[in-house]
C-alpha positions as CSV (number, residue, x, y, z in Angstrom):
1,X,27.9,-9.0,8.9
2,X,30.7,-9.6,6.3
3,X,28.2,-11.6,4.3
4,X,25.9,-9.0,4.5
5,X,28.2,-6.3,3.3
6,X,29.4,-8.6,0.4
7,X,25.5,-8.8,-0.7
8,X,25.0,-4.9,-0.3
9,X,27.6,-4.4,-2.3
10,X,26.3,-6.5,-5.1
11,X,23.0,-4.6,-5.2
12,X,24.9,-1.3,-5.2
13,X,26.8,-2.3,-8.5
14,X,23.7,-4.1,-10.0
15,X,21.8,-0.4,-9.7
16,X,24.6,1.7,-10.5
17,X,24.4,-0.4,-13.7
18,X,21.1,0.5,-14.5
19,X,21.0,4.2,-13.3
20,X,19.7,5.8,-16.4
21,X,16.1,3.7,-16.7
22,X,13.0,5.9,-17.0
23,X,14.4,9.1,-16.7
24,X,13.5,10.6,-20.3
25,X,9.9,8.6,-20.1
26,X,7.3,11.4,-20.9
27,X,5.2,12.7,-17.9
28,X,1.2,12.6,-18.5
29,X,-1.5,15.0,-17.1
30,X,-3.4,14.5,-14.0
31,X,-0.6,11.7,-13.0
32,X,1.6,10.9,-10.0
33,X,5.1,10.1,-11.2
34,X,6.4,6.8,-10.8
35,X,9.6,8.4,-9.4
36,X,11.1,10.3,-6.5
37,X,8.9,13.2,-7.5
38,X,6.0,11.3,-6.6
39,X,7.1,11.0,-3.1
40,X,4.0,12.5,-0.5
41,X,1.5,12.8,-3.3
42,X,-1.5,11.3,-2.8
43,X,-4.3,11.6,-5.5
44,X,-3.0,12.0,-8.7
45,X,-2.8,16.1,-9.0
46,X,-5.6,17.7,-10.6
47,X,-4.8,20.0,-13.2
48,X,-7.2,21.6,-16.3
49,X,-4.3,22.4,-18.6
50,X,-3.8,19.6,-21.1
51,X,-0.7,18.4,-23.5
52,X,-2.9,16.1,-25.2
53,X,-1.4,15.9,-29.1
54,X,-2.8,12.1,-30.0
55,X,-2.9,8.7,-28.2
56,X,0.2,8.1,-26.2
57,X,1.3,5.0,-24.5
58,X,3.5,5.1,-21.6
59,X,5.2,2.0,-20.6
60,X,6.4,1.8,-17.2
61,X,7.4,-0.5,-14.2
62,X,9.3,-1.6,-11.3
63,X,11.5,-4.2,-9.6
64,X,12.8,-4.7,-6.3
65,X,14.9,-7.3,-4.6
66,X,15.8,-7.8,-0.5
67,X,18.1,-9.5,1.5
68,X,16.6,-10.7,4.5
69,X,18.2,-11.3,8.0
70,X,15.3,-12.0,10.4
71,X,14.5,-14.2,13.1
72,X,11.5,-15.5,14.5
73,X,10.3,-17.5,17.5
74,X,7.3,-18.3,20.0
75,X,7.0,-19.4,23.2
76,X,7.7,-23.3,22.3
77,X,5.0,-24.8,24.3
78,X,4.0,-28.4,23.1
79,X,0.4,-27.0,22.0
80,X,2.1,-24.1,20.2
81,X,2.8,-25.0,16.2
82,X,6.9,-25.3,16.0
83,X,8.3,-22.7,13.4
84,X,10.1,-23.4,10.6
85,X,13.7,-22.5,10.6
86,X,15.0,-19.2,8.4
87,X,18.4,-18.0,7.6
88,X,19.6,-15.1,6.0
89,X,19.5,-14.5,2.2
90,X,17.9,-13.1,-0.8
91,X,14.0,-13.1,-1.3
92,X,12.5,-13.7,-4.6
93,X,12.6,-10.7,-6.8
94,X,9.4,-8.9,-7.8
95,X,8.5,-6.8,-10.6
96,X,5.5,-4.7,-12.0
97,X,4.5,-3.7,-15.7
98,X,2.4,-0.4,-16.0
99,X,0.6,0.8,-19.3
100,X,-0.6,4.2,-18.9
101,X,-2.4,5.5,-22.1
102,X,-3.6,9.0,-22.8
103,X,-7.2,8.5,-24.7
104,X,-7.8,11.9,-25.2
105,X,-7.7,15.1,-23.7
106,X,-8.6,14.7,-20.0
107,X,-9.4,11.0,-20.0
108,X,-6.5,8.2,-19.5
109,X,-6.3,4.5,-18.6
110,X,-4.0,2.4,-16.3
111,X,-3.1,-0.8,-16.2
112,X,-0.9,-2.6,-13.8
113,X,0.1,-6.2,-14.1
114,X,2.5,-7.9,-11.6
115,X,5.1,-10.0,-13.5
116,X,6.7,-11.8,-10.2
117,X,5.4,-11.4,-6.6
118,X,5.6,-13.7,-3.6
119,X,2.4,-15.1,-3.4
120,X,1.8,-15.6,-7.4
121,X,5.0,-16.2,-9.5
122,X,3.0,-16.3,-12.4
123,X,2.3,-13.0,-14.4
124,X,-1.4,-11.8,-13.5
125,X,-3.1,-8.3,-13.5
126,X,-3.8,-6.4,-10.5
127,X,-6.2,-4.1,-11.9
128,X,-7.0,-1.1,-14.1
129,X,-9.1,2.1,-14.5
130,X,-10.0,5.0,-16.4
131,X,-9.5,8.1,-15.2
132,X,-11.9,11.2,-16.7
133,X,-10.7,14.5,-15.7
134,X,-12.2,16.6,-18.8
135,X,-15.5,15.8,-20.9
136,X,-13.8,16.9,-24.0
137,X,-15.3,13.7,-26.4
138,X,-18.6,14.6,-25.7
139,X,-17.7,18.1,-27.0
140,X,-15.3,20.7,-27.0
141,X,-15.2,22.6,-23.7
142,X,-18.3,20.4,-22.1
143,X,-19.0,21.4,-18.7
144,X,-15.3,22.7,-18.5
145,X,-16.1,24.8,-15.3
146,X,-17.7,21.5,-13.3
147,X,-14.9,19.6,-14.3
148,X,-12.4,21.9,-13.2
149,X,-12.9,20.4,-10.1
150,X,-14.4,16.9,-10.7
151,X,-12.8,13.9,-11.4
152,X,-14.0,10.3,-12.1
153,X,-12.3,6.8,-12.0
154,X,-14.0,3.7,-13.3
155,X,-12.5,0.2,-13.1
156,X,-11.6,-2.9,-11.1
157,X,-9.1,-1.0,-9.3
158,X,-7.1,-0.3,-6.1
159,X,-9.7,1.6,-3.9
160,X,-9.3,5.0,-2.6
161,X,-10.0,4.1,1.5
162,X,-7.5,5.9,3.2
163,X,-4.3,7.6,2.8
164,X,-1.9,5.1,4.0
165,X,-2.5,2.9,0.6
166,X,-0.6,5.5,-1.2
167,X,2.6,4.9,0.7
168,X,2.7,1.4,0.9
169,X,4.5,-0.6,-1.2
170,X,2.7,-2.1,-4.2
171,X,4.3,-5.6,-5.1
172,X,7.4,-4.2,-6.7
173,X,6.4,-0.4,-6.6
174,X,8.2,0.5,-3.5
175,X,9.3,4.0,-4.0
176,X,6.6,5.9,-2.1
177,X,7.4,3.7,1.0
178,X,10.3,4.8,3.2
179,X,10.1,1.6,5.0
180,X,10.5,-2.1,3.6
181,X,7.3,-3.5,5.3
182,X,3.3,-2.2,4.6
183,X,1.7,-1.5,7.8
184,X,0.4,-3.9,10.3
185,X,-3.2,-3.7,9.4
186,X,-2.4,-3.5,5.5
187,X,-6.0,-2.0,4.3
188,X,-5.8,-2.7,0.4
189,X,-8.4,-4.0,-2.0
190,X,-9.2,-4.2,-5.5
191,X,-13.0,-4.1,-6.5
192,X,-15.2,-3.1,-9.5
193,X,-16.7,0.2,-9.1
194,X,-16.7,3.8,-9.7
195,X,-15.2,6.9,-7.7
196,X,-16.4,10.6,-8.2
197,X,-13.9,13.5,-6.6
198,X,-14.1,17.1,-6.1
199,X,-11.2,19.2,-5.8
200,X,-11.4,22.8,-4.7
201,X,-8.7,24.9,-2.9
202,X,-7.2,22.1,-0.8
203,X,-10.2,21.0,-0.3
204,X,-11.3,17.3,-1.6
205,X,-14.2,14.7,-1.5
206,X,-14.8,11.3,-2.5
207,X,-17.8,9.1,-2.8
208,X,-17.5,5.6,-4.2
209,X,-19.5,2.5,-4.7
210,X,-18.2,-0.8,-5.5
211,X,-19.4,-4.5,-5.7
212,X,-17.5,-5.6,-2.7
213,X,-15.8,-8.5,-4.1
214,X,-12.3,-9.4,-4.6
215,X,-12.6,-12.0,-7.4
216,X,-15.2,-11.5,-9.8
217,X,-18.0,-14.1,-10.7
218,X,-21.8,-13.7,-11.4
219,X,-22.3,-17.0,-9.1
220,X,-24.1,-16.8,-5.7
221,X,-26.1,-13.5,-6.7
222,X,-27.7,-13.4,-3.4
223,X,-24.8,-13.0,-1.7
224,X,-23.4,-9.6,-3.1
225,X,-24.6,-6.2,-2.3
226,X,-22.8,-2.5,-3.0
227,X,-19.9,-1.5,-0.7
228,X,-19.5,2.3,0.0
229,X,-16.3,4.5,0.3
230,X,-16.2,7.9,1.0
231,X,-13.1,10.5,2.1
232,X,-13.3,13.8,3.2
233,X,-10.2,16.1,3.7
234,X,-7.6,19.2,3.3
235,X,-4.3,19.3,1.8
236,X,-2.9,22.8,1.4
237,X,0.4,24.8,2.0
238,X,-0.4,27.0,5.2
239,X,3.0,28.6,4.6
240,X,5.9,28.3,2.0
241,X,7.5,25.5,3.8
242,X,4.4,24.3,6.1
243,X,2.2,21.5,4.3
244,X,-0.7,20.2,6.3
245,X,-3.1,17.6,5.1
246,X,-5.9,15.8,7.2
247,X,-8.4,13.2,5.8
248,X,-11.2,10.8,7.2
249,X,-12.1,7.6,5.2
250,X,-14.9,5.4,5.4
251,X,-15.4,1.8,4.3
252,X,-18.7,-0.1,4.3
253,X,-19.3,-3.3,3.0
254,X,-22.7,-5.2,3.4
255,X,-23.8,-8.8,3.4
256,X,-20.7,-10.0,1.0
257,X,-19.5,-12.6,3.1
258,X,-16.2,-12.2,1.6
259,X,-14.7,-8.5,2.2
260,X,-10.9,-8.7,1.7
261,X,-10.0,-5.2,3.0
262,X,-7.1,-6.5,4.8
263,X,-6.5,-9.6,3.1
264,X,-6.7,-8.0,-0.5
265,X,-2.9,-7.7,-1.3
266,X,-2.2,-11.0,-3.2
267,X,1.2,-10.1,-4.0
268,X,2.7,-10.8,-0.4
269,X,4.6,-9.6,2.5
270,X,8.1,-8.2,2.7
271,X,8.8,-10.4,5.8
272,X,9.3,-13.7,3.8
273,X,8.2,-16.8,5.9
274,X,8.0,-15.3,9.2
275,X,5.7,-17.1,11.5
276,X,5.4,-20.2,9.2
277,X,5.5,-23.7,10.6
278,X,7.5,-26.7,9.6
279,X,4.5,-28.0,7.6
280,X,4.1,-24.4,5.5
281,X,1.2,-23.4,7.4
282,X,0.9,-20.1,9.4
283,X,0.8,-16.6,7.9
284,X,2.8,-17.7,4.9
285,X,2.6,-14.8,2.1
286,X,0.9,-12.5,4.6
287,X,3.7,-13.0,7.1
288,X,3.8,-10.3,9.9
289,X,0.1,-8.4,8.7
290,X,-2.6,-8.4,10.8
291,X,-6.1,-9.8,9.1
292,X,-8.7,-9.3,11.9
293,X,-11.1,-11.2,9.5
294,X,-13.7,-9.2,9.2
295,X,-15.2,-10.3,6.1
296,X,-19.3,-9.6,6.5
297,X,-21.2,-6.4,7.2
298,X,-18.0,-4.3,8.0
299,X,-17.3,-0.7,8.6
300,X,-13.8,0.7,8.8
301,X,-12.7,4.4,9.6
302,X,-9.3,5.8,8.8
303,X,-7.9,9.4,10.1
304,X,-4.9,10.4,8.7
305,X,-2.9,13.3,9.5
306,X,0.2,14.4,7.3
307,X,2.5,17.2,8.5
308,X,5.6,18.4,5.9
309,X,7.8,21.1,7.3
310,X,11.0,21.6,5.0
311,X,12.7,18.3,5.3
312,X,10.9,16.8,8.4
313,X,7.3,15.1,7.6
314,X,4.8,13.2,9.8
315,X,2.5,10.7,8.8
316,X,-0.3,8.7,10.9
317,X,-2.9,6.5,11.2
318,X,-6.1,6.2,13.4
319,X,-8.0,3.1,12.1
320,X,-10.8,1.3,13.8
321,X,-12.9,-1.6,11.9
322,X,-16.0,-3.6,13.1
323,X,-17.6,-6.3,11.6
324,X,-17.5,-10.4,11.8
325,X,-16.6,-13.6,10.0
326,X,-19.2,-15.1,7.8
327,X,-20.0,-17.6,10.5
328,X,-20.2,-15.4,13.0
329,X,-23.2,-13.6,14.6
330,X,-21.5,-11.2,17.3
331,X,-19.3,-8.0,16.1
332,X,-15.7,-7.6,16.8
333,X,-13.5,-4.8,16.7
334,X,-10.1,-4.1,15.8
335,X,-7.8,-0.8,16.0
336,X,-4.8,0.3,14.4
337,X,-2.5,3.0,15.4
338,X,0.8,4.1,13.5
339,X,2.7,7.1,13.6
340,X,6.3,7.6,11.2
341,X,8.9,10.4,11.3
342,X,10.7,11.0,8.2
343,X,13.8,13.6,7.6
344,X,14.8,13.9,4.1
345,X,18.4,16.0,3.8
346,X,21.0,16.0,1.0
347,X,20.9,17.6,-2.6
348,X,17.4,17.1,-3.9
349,X,16.2,15.3,-0.3
350,X,18.5,12.2,-1.9
351,X,18.8,10.8,1.6
352,X,16.3,10.2,4.3
353,X,16.4,8.9,8.0
354,X,13.0,7.7,9.9
355,X,11.0,5.6,12.4
356,X,7.6,4.0,12.6
357,X,5.7,2.7,15.4
358,X,2.4,0.5,15.1
359,X,0.3,-1.2,17.3
360,X,-2.9,-3.2,16.2
361,X,-5.5,-4.7,19.4
362,X,-8.6,-6.5,19.0
363,X,-10.6,-9.8,19.8
364,X,-9.9,-12.7,17.7
365,X,-12.7,-15.2,16.5
366,X,-12.2,-17.2,19.3
367,X,-12.6,-14.5,21.8
368,X,-9.1,-13.8,23.0
369,X,-8.5,-9.9,22.8
370,X,-4.9,-9.6,21.5
371,X,-2.4,-6.8,20.5
372,X,0.6,-6.3,18.1
373,X,3.1,-4.1,18.0
374,X,5.9,-3.0,15.7
375,X,8.9,-0.9,15.7
376,X,10.9,0.1,12.4
377,X,13.8,2.1,11.7
378,X,14.5,3.0,8.2
379,X,16.9,5.0,5.8
380,X,17.2,5.4,2.1
381,X,19.2,6.5,-0.5
382,X,18.0,7.8,-4.1
383,X,20.8,6.9,-6.0
384,X,18.8,8.8,-9.1
385,X,15.2,9.6,-8.6
386,X,14.5,6.0,-10.3
387,X,16.6,4.1,-7.9
388,X,16.4,3.7,-4.0
389,X,18.5,1.5,-1.5
390,X,16.6,1.0,1.6
391,X,17.7,-0.4,5.1
392,X,15.4,-1.1,7.6
393,X,15.5,-2.5,11.1
394,X,11.9,-4.4,12.5
395,X,10.9,-5.7,15.8
396,X,7.5,-7.0,15.9
397,X,5.9,-8.6,19.0
398,X,2.3,-10.8,19.7
399,X,0.8,-10.3,22.9
400,X,-1.8,-12.2,25.0
401,X,-2.5,-14.9,21.8
402,X,-3.9,-18.5,23.1
403,X,-1.0,-21.2,23.3
404,X,-2.7,-22.9,20.3
405,X,-1.7,-20.4,18.4
406,X,1.3,-19.8,16.4
407,X,2.1,-16.5,17.5
408,X,2.0,-17.3,21.3
409,X,4.5,-15.1,23.0
410,X,5.8,-14.8,19.3
411,X,8.3,-12.2,17.8
412,X,10.5,-11.5,15.0
413,X,13.5,-8.9,14.3
414,X,16.5,-8.2,12.2
415,X,17.5,-6.5,9.2
416,X,16.4,-5.8,5.8
417,X,17.9,-4.6,2.8
418,X,15.8,-3.5,-0.4
419,X,17.2,-2.3,-3.9
420,X,14.3,-0.8,-5.9
421,X,14.1,0.8,-9.2
422,X,10.8,2.3,-11.0
423,X,10.1,4.5,-13.9
């Protein structure tokens, strides 16, 4: 405990020294703030007011580092892979670089680059898009009444399936996530495509098409067909203090053989080296996540309720995914349930406490029916609107996995501390 306290003190001193970062960075139109103000926002706000006065480049970024004190174990049977030994120490720091460029009134570009991540220590581009909220580049006021409600996004981008991806950690960008780990079935992918949105009095709808591929190439042309995205929801304040949001989302991919919805995050998990064996095999950079490996002819639905009353908020997930691996002929089904309760308090809601419980269950490729459950307790302190300290206790258990699987009677638990900056 003394060691953990010492490390936390070092992290606090380093963060206080950088407390002015990003406070005066200019806000953009139709833009989700990359600081505390972006908490509990989902799609970027839609506003017909423009502040355009020429091309403007907003340079932003994020950086995080964690101290990890986790233990993992499995059954230890002779047929079960032996886990590597892990201890208490800092993880590799991660960093993002964001470029957001206002190109014209109602038109902006976003590009995110991972400067450092667990899976790729080298710099690489996550993706980007053009967001169009006005058509003034055609002529002033063109289709103005229509564009007051419409938005178009085009790019190789994070696709808008479900609401969970708005609350997850995206490599170093972790201010939106009240916890340190992401969700059990971490639905996230980046594909080339387009999304068309409609907003009106709290109602929102979205239709999108992508090419269904994470890694782009012109080879194997007969194995690619379009994938469909759709979302319908309502988000509004029912009273001055009560906000209600409910959305349903669909993701359907055809015969790509390479759907990455549950394995598309190449940045890596927050639970470093958990359930990796002594030879470096196992969960590796996806430690703690559940990937059902439904890579072909997959259909996933997600329903997300969100309630906020004063400082108390609830976010939930019901998710059902059906599909098969490229080598399989029969479909398998996985279910994902999660609920989190957060209470924010203090001046400007700078402090919060919360809990999250998650369950995923389904059929492995070998036919075994398994389940995984995770419990997280979290606390956070916004030292400034750009700087967040987080503490998490996590306990995850694997149930009914085969004796030859590394997760047989497996579990991991312990404490995580994260220091996060975003601007």
